[in-house]
VEXLO-512572 format. One record per residue (C-alpha): residue number from 1; residue in three letters; x, y, z. Coordinates in steps of 0.001 Angstrom, whole numbers, padded with zeros to 6 digits. Layout:
! VEXLO-512572
NODE    nr   rest        c1        c2        c3
NODE   NUM    ALA         X         Y         Z
...
//
This chain:
! VEXLO-512572
NODE    nr   rest        c1        c2        c3
NODE     1    UNK   -011276    014959    008862
NODE     2    UNK   -014489    013360    009718
NODE     3    UNK   -017385    015439    011217
NODE     4    UNK   -019460    012702    012840
NODE     5    UNK   -022831    012961    014590
NODE     6    UNK   -022995    011251    017956
NODE     7    UNK   -024961    008236    016617
NODE     8    UNK   -023309    008092    013235
NODE     9    UNK   -021605    004848    013803
NODE    10    UNK   -024961    003152    014163
NODE    11    UNK   -026022    004627    010828
NODE    12    UNK   -027757    007888    010137
NODE    13    UNK   -031609    008166    010079
NODE    14    UNK   -033100    009346    006754
NODE    15    UNK   -033764    012838    008360
NODE    16    UNK   -030228    013067    009655
NODE    17    UNK   -028787    011972    006332
NODE    18    UNK   -030812    014539    004453
NODE    19    UNK   -029604    017203    006869
NODE    20    UNK   -025937    016186    006204
NODE    21    UNK   -026563    016182    002447
NODE    22    UNK   -028178    019612    002596
NODE    23    UNK   -025072    020803    004527
NODE    24    UNK   -022670    019346    001987
NODE    25    UNK   -024564    020910   -000999
NODE    26    UNK   -024619    024320    000739
NODE    27    UNK   -020880    024291    001347
NODE    28    UNK   -019874    023078   -002141
NODE    29    UNK   -017734    025731   -003882
NODE    30    UNK   -017683    027917   -000729
NODE    31    UNK   -015244    025961    001521
NODE    32    UNK   -012001    024558    000106
NODE    33    UNK   -011688    020726   -000232
NODE    34    UNK   -014184    017944   -000891
NODE    35    UNK   -017102    016865    001352
NODE    36    UNK   -018500    013310    001256
NODE    37    UNK   -020978    011377    003504
NODE    38    UNK   -020121    007994    004892
NODE    39    UNK   -021301    005859    007799
NODE    40    UNK   -019312    007939    010266
NODE    41    UNK   -020788    011176    009095
NODE    42    UNK   -019347    013945    006874
NODE    43    UNK   -015808    013468    005662
NODE    44    UNK   -013895    016642    004658
NODE    45    UNK   -010760    016360    002720
NODE    46    UNK   -009511    019780    003556
NODE    47    UNK   -006992    020296    000744
NODE    48    UNK   -008150    020728   -002836
NODE    49    UNK   -006350    018117   -004962
NODE    50    UNK   -003563    019659   -006919
NODE    51    UNK   -000303    018808   -008557
NODE    52    UNK    000507    015103   -008613
NODE    53    UNK   -002863    014050   -007539
NODE    54    UNK   -004541    015772   -010553
NODE    55    UNK   -001805    014625   -012905
NODE    56    UNK   -002360    011059   -011825
NODE    57    UNK   -006083    011360   -012350
NODE    58    UNK   -005465    012887   -015874
NODE    59    UNK   -003050    010155   -016930
NODE    60    UNK   -005260    007303   -015724
NODE    61    UNK   -008309    008774   -017385
NODE    62    UNK   -006555    009126   -020749
NODE    63    UNK   -005081    005624   -020562
NODE    64    UNK   -008521    004163   -019797
NODE    65    UNK   -010386    006100   -022491
NODE    66    UNK   -007793    005144   -025020
NODE    67    UNK   -008898    001501   -024588
NODE    68    UNK   -012627    001806   -023854
NODE    69    UNK   -015388    001794   -026418
NODE    70    UNK   -016794    005226   -027235
NODE    71    UNK   -019925    004675   -025177
NODE    72    UNK   -017902    004181   -021926
NODE    73    UNK   -016212    007128   -020279
NODE    74    UNK   -013755    007678   -017357
NODE    75    UNK   -015527    010653   -015849
NODE    76    UNK   -014033    013028   -013376
NODE    77    UNK   -015866    015614   -011297
NODE    78    UNK   -019530    015906   -010410
NODE    79    UNK   -022086    014647   -009832
NODE    80    UNK   -021562    012413   -006707
NODE    81    UNK   -022630    008832   -006470
NODE    82    UNK   -025354    008303   -003864
NODE    83    UNK   -027099    005499   -001978
NODE    84    UNK   -029585    007334    000202
NODE    85    UNK   -030943    004180    002033
NODE    86    UNK   -027303    003355    003100
NODE    87    UNK   -026680    007047    003968
NODE    88    UNK   -023568    007271    001665
NODE    89    UNK   -022612    009931   -000799
NODE    90    UNK   -019219    009749   -002442
NODE    91    UNK   -017323    011442   -005301
NODE    92    UNK   -014718    009099   -006798
NODE    93    UNK   -011719    010678   -008523
NODE    94    UNK   -012616    008664   -011629
NODE    95    UNK   -015865    006977   -012416
NODE    96    UNK   -015943    004436   -015250
NODE    97    UNK   -019517    004527   -016500
NODE    98    UNK   -021567    004296   -019666
NODE    99    UNK   -022612    007623   -021055
NODE   100    UNK   -026205    006437   -021079
NODE   101    UNK   -026096    006028   -017293
NODE   102    UNK   -025006    009610   -016882
NODE   103    UNK   -028368    010939   -018176
NODE   104    UNK   -030913    012279   -015793
NODE   105    UNK   -030830    014628   -012865
NODE   106    UNK   -029031    014404   -009559
NODE   107    UNK   -026395    011965   -008323
NODE   108    UNK   -025401    008810   -010116
NODE   109    UNK   -026690    005400   -009046
NODE   110    UNK   -023456    003740   -007772
NODE   111    UNK   -024680    000422   -009113
NODE   112    UNK   -024322    001782   -012676
NODE   113    UNK   -020636    002370   -012194
NODE   114    UNK   -018362   -000159   -013911
NODE   115    UNK   -015494    000893   -011665
NODE   116    UNK   -014399    003560   -009229
NODE   117    UNK   -010800    004832   -009152
NODE   118    UNK   -009284    006772   -006311
NODE   119    UNK   -005928    008510   -006006
NODE   120    UNK   -004940    008425   -002343
NODE   121    UNK   -004967    011840   -000615
NODE   122    UNK   -001856    012786    001302
NODE   123    UNK   -004017    014704    003870
NODE   124    UNK   -006509    011891    004532
NODE   125    UNK   -005292    008466    003191
NODE   126    UNK   -007617    006458    005491
NODE   127    UNK   -010580    007821    003481
NODE   128    UNK   -009344    005939    000421
NODE   129    UNK   -007804    002927    002122
NODE   130    UNK   -010310    002283    004908
NODE   131    UNK   -013723    003911    004676
NODE   132    UNK   -014079    003638    000825
NODE   133    UNK   -012859    000109    000988
NODE   134    UNK   -015952   -000521    003203
NODE   135    UNK   -018461    001781    001442
NODE   136    UNK   -017882    000949   -002157
NODE   137    UNK   -018848   -002701   -001934
NODE   138    UNK   -021787   -001752    000362
NODE   139    UNK   -023248    000459   -002352
NODE   140    UNK   -022540   -002018   -005134
NODE   141    UNK   -019518   -000628   -007004
NODE   142    UNK   -018093   -003795   -008538
NODE   143    UNK   -014468   -002711   -008996
NODE   144    UNK   -012463   -000322   -006825
NODE   145    UNK   -008975    000603   -007927
NODE   146    UNK   -006664    002509   -005516
NODE   147    UNK   -003460    004380   -006605
NODE   148    UNK   -001221    005641   -003843
NODE   149    UNK    001319    008298   -004909
NODE   150    UNK    002850    008265   -001359
NODE   151    UNK    004258    004797   -001826
NODE   152    UNK    003976    004108   -005580
NODE   153    UNK    001675    001131   -004961
NODE   154    UNK   -001981    000355   -005217
NODE   155    UNK   -004584   -002380   -005299
NODE   156    UNK   -007578   -003460   -007443
NODE   157    UNK   -010524   -004901   -005487
NODE   158    UNK   -013269   -006967   -006988
NODE   159    UNK   -015853   -009796   -006402
NODE   160    UNK   -018299   -008383   -003853
NODE   161    UNK   -019520   -011035   -001423
NODE   162    UNK   -021582   -011002    001821
NODE   163    UNK   -019732   -011173    005213
NODE   164    UNK   -021004   -010859    008759
NODE   165    UNK   -019821   -007283    008642
NODE   166    UNK   -021664   -006561    005401
NODE   167    UNK   -020690   -006710    001683
NODE   168    UNK   -016918   -006733    001116
NODE   169    UNK   -014494   -007251   -001795
NODE   170    UNK   -013309   -010854   -001894
NODE   171    UNK   -010350   -010377   -004250
NODE   172    UNK   -007581   -007913   -003869
NODE   173    UNK   -004655   -007639   -006429
NODE   174    UNK   -001782   -005417   -005232
NODE   175    UNK    000528   -003752   -007663
NODE   176    UNK    003521   -001376   -007728
NODE   177    UNK    003927    001503   -010144
NODE   178    UNK    005426    000248   -013325
NODE   179    UNK    003315   -002917   -013612
NODE   180    UNK    000295   -003243   -015799
NODE   181    UNK   -002987   -003092   -013988
NODE   182    UNK   -006445   -004466   -015074
NODE   183    UNK   -009418   -002316   -014092
NODE   184    UNK   -012636   -004117   -015131
NODE   185    UNK   -012084   -005090   -018821
NODE   186    UNK   -009103   -002847   -019482
NODE   187    UNK   -005400   -003207   -018759
NODE   188    UNK   -003322   -000102   -018580
NODE   189    UNK    000285    000654   -017768
NODE   190    UNK    001213    002446   -014586
NODE   191    UNK    004663    003664   -015621
NODE   192    UNK    005132    007450   -015529
NODE   193    UNK    002585    008064   -012717
NODE   194    UNK    003929    010740   -010392
NODE   195    UNK    004831    010197   -006739
NODE   196    UNK    004279    012751   -003956
NODE   197    UNK    007474    014616   -002983
NODE   198    UNK    008771    014801    000559
NODE   199    UNK    006349    016263    003077
NODE   200    UNK    006086    020017    002499
NODE   201    UNK    007122    019908   -001165
NODE   202    UNK    003667    018756   -002380
NODE   203    UNK    000482    019953   -000686
NODE   204    UNK   -001637    017031   -001735
//
């Protein structure tokens, strides 16, 4: 669900963005789900990720960290990544980032991320396939990998370039579960990743 101010599609003013950020911070841990800020306003994924979503996150994190040097981590959880001038605050399911770039206070600078990985939410798939596909190149995340347990497919997007509509990924490599997938410098298997059950059997 998107909670959008009337003029959000034209971009939020700094004052309006700070008001939205204050609202998101005040509701963290008090309302179920995850809040993020995008060009349309506040996005609320109303269901907390459970079950197969979290299992996919865990398996991908472990597979990446098995290959990565010790100083690079596949981080899950807080803090967010934030580009205040663009009016965007996101929380990727997995952030591939150097430990040194995690130091300091507040949100991560999105341009320090090596890659962002998202597991598509059953309750709001457009957030991963549409708005993040636009937001992540805009804030400088060089690699965006999407895993979709609804279909057992995904894509890795790279090579940010400028277009009339703003920065976009130029290269997209689609995959199906079972194939090896390269995210930044690391190639991992996708076998054994769970799929969502029929509607009603899996809440997320």
